[in-house]
C-alpha positions, 0 to 999 in steps of 0.5 A: 500500500502506498503512503506519503513520506512524512516530509511531504505530509508536513508540506501538505499540512503547511499548505492547508494553513495558507488558504488566506493566501488564495484570492477570493475569486480563485476560491470561488472558482475552486469551489465551483470545481469542487461542487462539480467533482462532488457530483461526478466523483467517477469522472477522471480529471485531466489538467491541460496546458500547452506543452504538458511540461510544467503546470499540468504535470505539477497539478497531476502530482499534487492530486496524486499526493492529496488522494492519499492524504485525504483518502480519496480516489480521483482519477487524474491525468495531464496532457498538452496541446503539444508533447515535449518533456516533464521539464527538469526545473519542475522535477527539481522543484517537486523533489525540493518540496519532498516529492519522491520521483523516480525517472526511467533515465531516458533522455527524451521525454523521460517517465517519472514514477510517483506513487502509483502513477507514471508521469510524462509529457503527452498530448490529449490524444495519447492512448493513456488518457480517457476518451470521454466523460472526463473533466478538463481543467485548463491551467494555461491561457494559451492552451485554453485559447488554442483548444476551445473544444476538448473532445470528450470532456464532460465539463471544462474549467479555466484555472490559469497559472502564470508559467514559471518558464518566464524565469528560466535562465534568470537568477529567480529561476529556482525560486519561481519554480519552488513558488509555483509548486506551493501556489498550485499545491495550496489551491489543490489542497483547498480544492480537496478540503472542499471536496471532503467538507461540502455537503 
């Protein structure tokens, strides 16, 4: 049976105490998503961004961790309108936040094992993804605009995050990725708490 390591468990507890850092408008959006998930607990969740390399992979990792923490069983995936690779900066930031990721060692588009999932960059038509009756969450504005229809999605939500890629090659690169892990983690923690506590 899979268990969270104590350090990641502690990180989740910390983020759960930071709900006041989430803007009210985003709390409302997260509540809307939570209400829908409460009614459709069997619907897979697919996080979508352009390259499936940073934000969507990050959201998928957090849902997998929080499934264990909150004893839920949401089926979660991530995808892009294009396929590249799980960006090394994001992998490093997750590891720094106590995620235990195991790589298959491939150079191009490596696969990372985390808990009971395998994470890698893929497009929406990848065979590993659900084909119908899933909930699409668009985590970047570019993918949202370029993919106005997500074929097979039962419901679609826009939950945009700024891309930490903007800081690549700068002195703020590492901090930007660490902050993004906590920002998305904080909001996914809030989402899960709502799922557990909404009537």
